[in-house]
Each structure stands twice: as C-alpha cells, then as structure tokens.
C-alpha positions as CSV (number, residue, x, y, z in Angstrom):
1,D,80.0,107.5,76.0
2,Y,81.1,104.4,77.9
3,R,80.4,100.7,77.5
4,L,79.8,98.7,80.6
5,Y,80.9,95.0,80.8
6,H,80.2,92.5,83.5
7,I,83.4,90.6,84.3
8,A,83.0,86.9,84.9
9,L,86.2,85.4,86.4
10,S,86.5,81.6,86.3
11,P,87.4,80.1,89.7
12,D,90.3,78.4,87.8
13,L,92.1,81.7,87.7
14,D,92.3,81.9,91.5
15,I,91.7,85.6,91.3
16,T,89.1,87.4,93.4
17,P,87.0,90.3,92.0
18,E,88.7,92.6,94.5
19,E,92.2,91.5,93.3
20,F,91.2,92.0,89.7
21,A,89.7,95.4,90.3
22,D,92.7,96.6,92.3
23,A,95.2,95.4,89.7
24,W,93.2,96.9,86.8
25,N,92.8,100.3,88.5
26,E,96.5,100.4,89.3
27,A,97.5,99.6,85.7
28,A,98.9,102.7,83.9
29,E,97.5,101.4,80.6
30,A,93.9,101.4,82.1
31,R,94.3,104.9,83.4
32,E,95.6,106.1,80.0
33,I,92.4,105.0,78.3
34,D,90.2,106.1,81.2
35,A,88.8,102.6,81.9
36,D,88.0,101.4,85.4
37,V,86.7,98.4,87.2
38,R,84.5,98.7,90.2
39,L,82.9,96.0,92.4
40,S,79.2,95.3,91.7
41,Q,76.7,95.5,94.4
42,T,75.1,92.3,93.1
43,S,77.0,89.8,95.3
44,G,74.1,87.4,94.7
45,A,75.3,86.9,91.2
46,K,78.0,84.6,92.6
47,F,75.3,82.5,94.2
48,L,73.2,82.3,91.0
49,D,76.2,81.6,88.8
50,P,79.4,80.6,90.5
51,L,81.4,81.8,87.4
52,L,80.2,85.4,87.8
53,A,82.4,87.7,89.7
54,A,80.9,90.9,91.0
55,A,83.0,93.3,88.9
56,L,82.0,95.9,86.3
57,L,84.3,97.3,83.7
58,S,83.6,100.7,82.3
59,V,85.4,101.6,79.1
60,P,85.2,104.6,76.7
61,A,83.2,103.6,73.6
62,T,86.1,104.6,71.4
63,V,88.4,101.9,72.8
64,A,88.7,98.8,70.6
65,S,87.7,95.4,72.0
66,S,91.1,94.0,71.1
67,E,92.8,96.7,73.3
68,I,90.4,95.8,76.2
69,Y,91.2,92.1,75.8
70,D,94.9,92.7,75.7
71,L,94.7,94.8,78.9
72,I,92.6,92.2,80.7
73,K,95.2,89.5,79.8
74,S,98.0,91.7,80.9
75,V,96.3,92.3,84.3
76,I,95.6,88.6,84.8
77,H,99.2,87.7,83.9
78,R,100.6,90.2,86.4
79,L,98.3,88.9,89.2
80,Q,99.3,85.3,88.4
81,E,103.0,86.2,88.4
82,K,102.6,87.9,91.7
83,K,100.9,84.8,93.2
84,A,103.5,82.5,91.6
85,Q,106.2,84.3,93.6
86,A,104.3,83.5,96.8
87,Q,103.6,79.9,95.9
88,P,104.6,77.7,92.9
89,Q,101.6,76.7,90.8
90,A,100.6,74.9,87.6
91,P,102.4,75.7,84.3
92,H,101.5,78.9,82.6
93,R,98.3,78.6,80.4
94,H,96.7,81.1,78.1
95,V,94.0,83.4,79.2
96,H,90.8,83.0,77.2
97,I,88.2,85.7,76.9
98,E,84.7,85.2,75.6
99,Q,82.2,88.0,75.1
100,T,78.5,87.2,75.3
101,K,75.4,89.5,75.1
102,K,72.3,88.7,77.1
103,P,68.8,89.4,75.6
104,D,68.5,92.5,77.8
105,G,71.7,94.0,76.2
106,T,74.0,93.2,79.2
107,E,77.5,92.4,77.9
108,I,79.6,89.8,79.8
109,L,83.3,89.1,79.4
110,I,84.0,85.6,80.6
111,I,87.6,85.1,81.5
112,D,89.1,81.7,82.0
113,M,92.2,79.6,81.2
114,D,92.6,77.6,78.0
115,E,93.2,73.9,78.7
C-alpha cells in the first residue's frame, strides 16, 4: 500500500515542482524507501491556489511521517545549496512542513520557510 501526498511548495522557496521532483527522484534515500514524486496533471491548481505546486509524492504506507519530512528537508536543502552556488541569497532558514487533510481525504504537505 502507498500513501499519496500533494506537495505544496511555497513561492518563498524559489523551487519549481520540476526541480523538486527531479531532486527527490535522484536522491538515493528516496529510492531506498521506494518513494517517488511525479508532476500532477492539475496545472490549474496553481491558478486556484498559488501555493500549490503540481507535484504528487507516493510513499509506501510503512514509511514513518518523520522519515518523509526529513527526506523532504534534505532535498530542499540540497536544492537551495545548489542555487546558492549560482547566486548568493538570503541567510539559511529552516524548512517548515505542515500536513493538512481535506474533507475528501486528500493529504497535502505544505512546505515553506520559517521566518
């Protein structure tokens, strides 16, 4: 069994859904737990809610939420470090992840930066 999470990337992260998906799927840790991110076909979600990125995370049901969160943070930090080499940016801030569940059962992981 797999759990499916919709990934909502804050614009403050300056990371596109494509960059996140590529970095996640390249991460050895993600492959080890058989979790993958694919781009959603619902590109309209971005129009309806600018926070929503069109990415879906599929994770085996046996994987703990804390392990998923740690892996998300690791992927975000790697992307930020890669971008920082290309151009200096604001001081390093902590990645914040909030999980919400919609009435229809859809689970959303909202990823942003702590102020």
